[in-house]
N, C-alpha and C positions, 0 to 999 in steps of 0.2 A: 547236387543245392545249389538252390542259382543262391541264394542269397535270408538272411537275415528277414524275415515277414512280422508284418506288425504280429498276426495271432498270435506271434510266439511272442511276442514283446506283451500283449495285452496279456497273454494267460497270466507269465513271470509277477507283474502287474500285479496281478489276481491275489497270486498264492503268494504276496508279498500281503495284499493286502487284506487278508486274511487268517494265517501267520501273524502278525502281529495282533491282531482284535484276541481270536484262541489265547495265541499269551498275557494280552494283559487281561484277558478274564482270566488266566489259567491264575497268574502269579497276583487278583488281588481275592481269589481264591483261595488260597497260601498253597496252591498245586504246586514246588519250581523248579520241583524236579518233572513234571508235566508239560510246563510252559520248556523249558529244555527241549523238551523231547523231539515238543512241535516244534520247534525254530529247526532242528538239527533236521526234521523229518521235509519241508519245504525244498530247505536248501541243499538234501539229498536228489530230491522233489524236479527242480531248478535243474541241478548237473548233469542229474541225467536229459534233461533238454538241450542242457548245450552241448556237449561231447563230443558232439555227430562233428557237430561249427567250431567248434577250432582244430580236429582234427580233418578238415579239409581245406584250415586256415595252414594245422603247420604243412600238408603238405602242398601248399599252391606254395607254399614259401619257400618248398623242397627246388618246387622246381621252376621257383623263378630265379635261387642261384641255383640252379644245378649242381644240389648238395647232394 
């Protein structure tokens, strides 16, 4: 993984916008539980995209300090 690509940043932003719109619609229709689940699903999706980059960061730090 060379670095954090602009494509990933745009995907994260798109998920954030989509989750917030769907969450607001669900809250105003009285389905707070579903709005929470949509927010949680969005968070998990983004975390699955980010975890490889975090792992790569920790590997780089470990190699840098020779731990």
